[in-house]
C-alpha positions as CSV (number, residue, x, y, z in Angstrom):
1,M,11.4,-30.0,-4.7
2,T,9.9,-26.7,-5.6
3,K,9.4,-25.5,-9.1
4,H,11.3,-22.3,-10.1
5,T,9.9,-20.3,-12.9
6,N,10.6,-16.9,-14.2
7,D,7.0,-16.3,-15.2
8,P,6.3,-12.6,-14.5
9,R,2.6,-13.2,-13.9
10,E,3.4,-15.6,-11.0
11,Q,5.9,-13.2,-9.5
12,Q,3.3,-10.4,-9.8
13,Q,0.7,-12.5,-8.1
14,K,3.2,-13.4,-5.3
15,D,4.0,-9.7,-4.8
16,A,0.3,-8.8,-4.7
17,E,-0.4,-11.6,-2.1
18,Q,2.5,-10.5,0.0
19,A,1.4,-6.8,-0.1
20,Q,-2.2,-7.8,0.9
21,Q,-0.9,-9.8,3.8
22,E,1.3,-7.0,5.0
23,A,-1.6,-4.5,4.7
24,T,-3.9,-6.7,6.7
25,K,-1.2,-7.1,9.4
26,N,-0.6,-3.4,9.5
27,Q,-4.4,-2.7,9.8
28,Q,-4.7,-5.2,12.6
29,R,-1.8,-3.6,14.5
30,A,-3.3,-0.1,14.0
31,E,-6.7,-1.3,15.3
32,A,-5.0,-2.9,18.4
33,D,-3.0,0.3,19.1
34,E,-6.2,2.4,18.7
35,V,-8.1,0.3,21.2
36,L,-5.1,0.4,23.7
37,G,-4.8,4.2,23.3
38,R,-8.5,4.7,23.7
39,H,-8.7,2.9,27.1
40,K,-5.3,3.9,28.4
41,N,-6.5,6.9,30.5
42,D,-9.9,5.7,31.7
43,A,-8.9,5.7,35.4
44,Q,-10.5,8.0,38.0
45,K,-9.3,11.6,37.7
46,D,-7.3,13.1,40.5
47,H,-8.9,16.5,40.2
48,K,-11.8,18.2,38.6
49,G,-9.8,21.0,36.9
50,A,-8.9,24.5,38.0
51,D,-11.6,24.9,40.7
52,K,-10.4,27.5,43.2
53,G,-13.2,27.3,45.7
54,P,-16.6,29.0,46.0
55,R,-17.6,31.5,43.4
56,G,-18.1,35.1,44.1
57,Q,-15.2,35.7,46.4
């Protein structure tokens, strides 16, 4: 059986632990999204820009 107490210090500690775990989880997700976004468009480019041919014509 689990012990049920109404000690505010224990509740505050639980809340702080839970918030820390959630922050860590969110940070890991953000780092993973950043890595995915950084490498998403690294393929070879189809064109070199707005090159209209030889210069001076």
